[in-house]
Phi, psi and omega in degrees: 000318180299319176301313175304315185290321179285334175292311182295335179289316184290326185289318181294328173285326177290325183286324180293318181295321185279335181285323180295334187267350181243132182271153176299145180284149184232155170224157182225160181189198181225165169240124180273130176238144174206151176218128181250112174274132173253154184304141177205144172223158171242141183243117183051041181085002188241126186260017176298154181263353177211162179056032179285145184273102184274346185133186175220154179252084194261101181286354176081209172252137177225160174297143181294353177263030187312152178249164173309141177220145184232158176198177185252154173282124178241138175293162185305335179265007170105351184269183182287161175298143174226150187221113175244126180237155168316148183303135172094350181267152184245111176284141173233126182251140184239118165275106186288201179275157173269170170295338186233032180299140177084001187274345178239161177258353187260018182178151176283347172230169185215143170263144189238145172266359183077013173225022179094006176264140183219145178242124176285145175203161186230160176248144175227149178268007182222151177293339183275005176048050174253325180269083179295141175242097190285166176307139192063014169302151182233140175247113171268122169265174185279160182297133181284151180244008184100347180258163180291142176244129184277129181249112181267119186225141189229162178225150175217127176269150181271164175299140183212045178303152176090001181270154178290142181303153176156183179254126190247130181223163180204163177218131189250121178287136174234142177232139176245121179231151187204000000 
């Protein structure tokens, strides 16, 4: 029995010594990570790619004996239009045709009452109404740094005395490229 006990002790000592000399096997590798950022811009805080609301040009209520009147394009919350693009891009806005362009000689654009009457108006890039923006006119913004840029755009109706009272409207297509 003593022989069995000493043999068992030797085996255990051998196992302890042999396991102390060998480390557990390991493997190594990597995790590959990636992210692809695509060009993007927001108009008035919205990132949709079509049917964006660039704002509205509301001339308000005026007498049917109206005089020229001007106002600013405002985004839905009432502030000036804003464009925010990814850093490094140059946003370019193109004011395309309105629904009634060419209907009057007193403006490059026209508001229509739906009954054949028009009020001429124009778009401008300044509050003094000096820098006309014609149909298909282009507005180049500064190179984007990732923060919103304010875009001030103005409209001015021409005198249109003698037209019947009513609501006159137009819609201008806008393209943003970057």
